[in-house]
C-alpha positions, 0 to 999 in steps of 0.5 A, a space after each residue: 500500500 502506498 503511504 499518502 502524504 499531507 503537508 499542512 500549514 500553507 500560507 502562500 499560493 506558490 508553496 501549495 502549487 509546488 507541493 501539488 506538483 511534487 506529488 503530495 496527496 493533500 494540503 492543509 489550511 489552518 483556520 486557527 488564529 493563534 497559529 502562525 500558519 493561520 489563513 483567512 478566507 481570502 488567502 484560502 480561496 487564492 490557494 485552493 483556486 491555484 491548485 491543480 486537479 486531484 489535490 485534496 484540501 483539508 481545513 483544520 480547526 481547533 474547538 471552533 464555533 460552528 458558525 465559523 466553520 460553516 462560513 469557511 465551507 461556504 467560501 472555500 472548496 474543502 474536501 475534508 475537515 480536520 479537528 485538532 481540539 477537544 471536539 466530541 464526535 457529534 460536533 465533527 459529523 454535523 457538516 456533512 463532510 468527511 473528517 479527521 480527528 487529531 489525537 494528542 498521544 500520551 501514555 494512557 490513550 486507548 486508541 481502540 476506544 477513540 476509534 469507536 467514539 469517532 467511528 465515522 471519521 476518515 482517519 485518526 491523526 496521531 500527533 505529539 502531546 503538548 500541554 500548551 499547543 494543539 499541534 504544529 509543535 514539531 515535536 514527536 512522540 513514542 511510536 510504540 504507543 500506536 497499536 498494531 491494529 486500529 479500526 480507522 486509518 492512521 495518519 502519523 504526525 509530529 516531528 516528521 521530516 525527511 530524515 525520519 520519514 522512511 523510518 516512520 513508514 517502515 515502523 508504523 505502516 500508517 495510512 498517511 504521514 502529515 508534516 508541517 514544520 519539517 518541510 519549512 524554512 520558517 513557520 508557514 513558509 514551505 521549502 521546495 527542496 525539503 518537500 521533495 526530499 520528504 516525498 522521496 523518503 516516503 516513497 523509498 520507505 514504501 519500496 523497502 516495505 513491500 
């Protein structure tokens, strides 16, 4: 199985287009004002309208008001929602969109229980726990916390970059990898060579795992 790749936190049109032409499966747009990667609706529209065909768009929210999420959906062509806060399952499924639920991993998290709670999610995104941040920290976590089997597709995030992408594919065998800071020159600004290197390492991990 080919490991999919999502690159999250785009703020510039040219970076998103570069990622799409490099072969990324999905781009992530952050609608979370405290984040340095936050975009407004106008930015998001420009980025999405510039993308070539077959590149999925994921909109990330953190404990956002329903009215704001619906406003984004009214204006931006979003394929999938990503909830990165403490949203219960019933709050994730009311928009008629496929959704991903992010889980901040730490000892004691029972992924089987979470998968049953969010049974209709398109995937569980497993990220590093940080007491003061809701993702995008660049920190990793212990991959041994991930069960060998999960009822939902596993999207691995947290501390990924070209130097560990191949290992992540081979050890975890996730459905997808999600990277942000590991392919940046600064927060919100993506680096073309880092994106290409990351994708190359993921492909190599797939090749060695078959």
